[in-house]
N, C-alpha and C positions, 0 to 999 in steps of 0.2 A: 366323768365330767371333768376332774382336775386335768387329765391328759388333754381333753380337748381345749380347755381353756388355756392350756400352755402352749398353744399354737401348733398342736399336733392334730391334724384333721381325723379324729376318730368321732364320728358324728353322734351327737346326742339324741338324734332321731331314731337311731338304733338302740342306744344304751338305755333311755329312760323308759321306752315302751316295754322292752324286755324286762325291765325292773318292775313296771306296774304289772305285767302279766306274771312273771315268774316268782316274784317275791310277794305278791298280794293274791291275785286271783287263783294262781295254782296252789297256794297253801291255804285257801279258804279264810284268809283275813278279810276283814270288811274294808270299806272305801275310805275310812279314816287314815289307814295306813298309807293311802296314795299321798296325804298331805305330808306324812313323815318322809316318805320316799322323796317327794318334791323338795323338802327342806334339805334332806341330805344330798341330793343333787345340787341344789344352789350353793351349799356350802363346800362341795367339791369343787364347783365352779369358781368359787372365790379363792380356794387354794391354787389352782392352776393359772387364775388370773394374776394372783400375787406374784408368782414365777415370772410370767410374761411382763408385767409390769415392771418388775425388778430389772429385768434384762434390757428393756427399752430404757429405763432410767440410767442404768449403769453404762450401757454401750452407746445409747443415744443416737443423735442425728448424724454425728461424724461417722460412726460406723456404717449407717445406711447410706450416707453420700458417697463413702468410698466402696462399699461392697455390694450395695444395693442392686446393682445391674445383675449381679450373680444370682440374685432372688426375684430378678424380673420386676424390680422396682425403679420407676424413673425418678429424677430429681424434682420433676413438676409434682408428681404425687406426693412426694415428701413434703414439699412446701404447702401444697394443698391440704393435707392432712393436718400438719402443724397449725395452719390457719383455722381450720375446721374446729380443732380442739380448743384452741384459744377462744373462739367465738361460741361454741355450743357444747363444750366438754361434758357438763352433768347430763344433758338430754341425749348426747351421744351415746355416753356409758350405758344409759337406761335402755334406749330404744335398740341399740346394736345387740343386746343380749336377746332380743325377740327375733333377729333375723338370721336365718340359716347361713352358713359359711362366715358371715360377717362376725358372729359371736365368737368363733374360733380365734380370730386374730386381733379383735379390738383392743386388748389389753396392751399390746406391744406400742402401738401408737399413743396410747394414753400415758404409758411410762416415758416415751420419747418426747411428748408435749410436758410431762412432769405435771400432769393433771393432780390436783389436791388428792392425797391417798385416801383420806377418810371418806371424802365424797365420792371418790371413784369406786371404793368398796361398798358404800351404802347403795349407790345407784346401780351397780352391777348385781348386787344381790337382789334388789328390788325388780330388776329385769329378769334375772335368771330363775327366781322363784315361780313365777306364773309359767314360764316356758317349761321348766323342769316337770311341774305338777301336771301341767296339761298334757305333756307326752306321756308321762306315768299313766295318766287317767285314761289316755287313748289305748295303751297297751292293756290296761285293765279291762276296758270294754271290748276291744277287739281280740285280745290274746288267745282267748279260748277257741276262736274261730280261725286260727292261723293256717290250718290245713285248706280250709275253703278259700280264704284270701290267696294262699299260695297257688292253688289251682287256677284261680282267676287270672293271676299275675304272670304264671308261667310262660305263656306266649309272648309277653313283652320282655323277657330276660335279654335276649340276643339284642333287640332293637335299642333297649335301654344302655346296655354295654357299648354298643357301636356308637350312640349318640354322646355317651359319656366321654369315650375316647376321643371322639371328633372334636368335643368341645376342649378338652384338655390340649390337643394338638393346635387347635386354632388359637387358644389362649397363649400358648407358648410361642407359636410363631408370631403372632401379632405383638407380643411383648418384645421379643428380639429385634423385630423391624423398629419398633417405637425407640428402643434403647440405641440402636445402631444409628438411627435418624438424629437422636440427641446428641451423639458424639460429634 
């Protein structure tokens, strides 16, 4: 969870369900350990968030304005994000922890906008706790049936990979076009 929150896309949707199944259901422990796993996941989330927040605060807006194009970030997005955090920082920190993909990267713009650190950590934790706990609980409930789930999902493997690669290619292509048009 710390790796994911440090802007490295290692999905919590994989990590926490496996934790729920392997560390609880597979070991015969009760559901109350799901709460412990959720708490540990949220704490890991805070650790990674701290690293990303620090990087954003340390290198800040100037770094993104100069090198953002190499990360497919436009100056319009930088300005919009800065404005958003000034206006809705606390709410953004909370709700972004409940959104797949967004949760991975939200700490960096929070650091760039220099959101109040204590409030950032509080709202990040409050958003990460139900997300981590819910995913662990899902793994606890479904984990013992992973072979059945795998059999049902097997025909969708190739279409999902093709769709994923297509989305990545489209995203990069559209970003490069947008950045070139901005110049």
